[in-house]
N, C-alpha and C positions, 0 to 999 in steps of 0.2 A: 434388402434396405431400400428406404424411401428416398424420393428426390425432392429437393427443396425447389420452391418455386423462384424463377430468376430473381425476383425482388428479395426474397429471404436469403438467398445465395450472395446477393449483392451486399445486403446489411452483415452477413456472416464475414465476408471478405474485408468489409470495412473494419469491423470489429478487430479481426486478426491484424489489419495493418495498423491501427490504432495502438493495439497492444505493443506490437513490435516497436514502434516509435516511441512509446513511453518507456519501454524497457531499455531501449537505447539511450534516451534522454538521462534516465536516472542512472544507468550504469556508467555513463561519462561523467557524472559529477563528482567533484572533490568530497571528501567525507564531510568537510564542514557544510558544503552546499546540501549534501543529502540529509544531513541532520536538520538544518534549517527548513528544508522543504518537508521532511517528515513531521516536524513540529507544526509548521503551517498547516499541513493537512490535517493532523489530528485536533488542531483548534477549530477547523471547519466541520468537523465530523463528531459524532458521539457513539459509542457502543450502542448497538441496537436494544439489547434487553437486559443487560447485567451491570449491576453497580459494583462499584470497588468492595472487594471482600466476599462476594458471592462465589461460593466455591465451585466453580465451573471453569472450563478451558477458556472460553470467551473472555470473562472478566480477568482471569489470570494474565491472558496474553496482552490484553489491551491495558490494563492498569499496572502490571507489574513487569513484564518481560519487555515490553516495546519501550516504556520509559528507561529501563535499565540499560537496554542496548543503546539508546540514544545518548545517555549519561556517558557510558563508557568510550563511545566514539567521540564524543565531543570533549572528553577530558584528555584525548591524545594531543600530542604537540604536533601541530600540523607543520 
């Protein structure tokens, strides 16, 4: 196994810390807040390579599954 430089190890530790904080942040949100945040993030991003209707997993997940999940969650009575 190889060793990381101290700088690389510090970056890796920071990435792990950041991920844990984001996971905790989003896990503690209400369904309503989670849906709002997901929609906000989706507006700021675009799928990298695939348009709606392209028969690939990425397009199906981004354009079909995620919107349906958000719709179902947001249609719940809070």
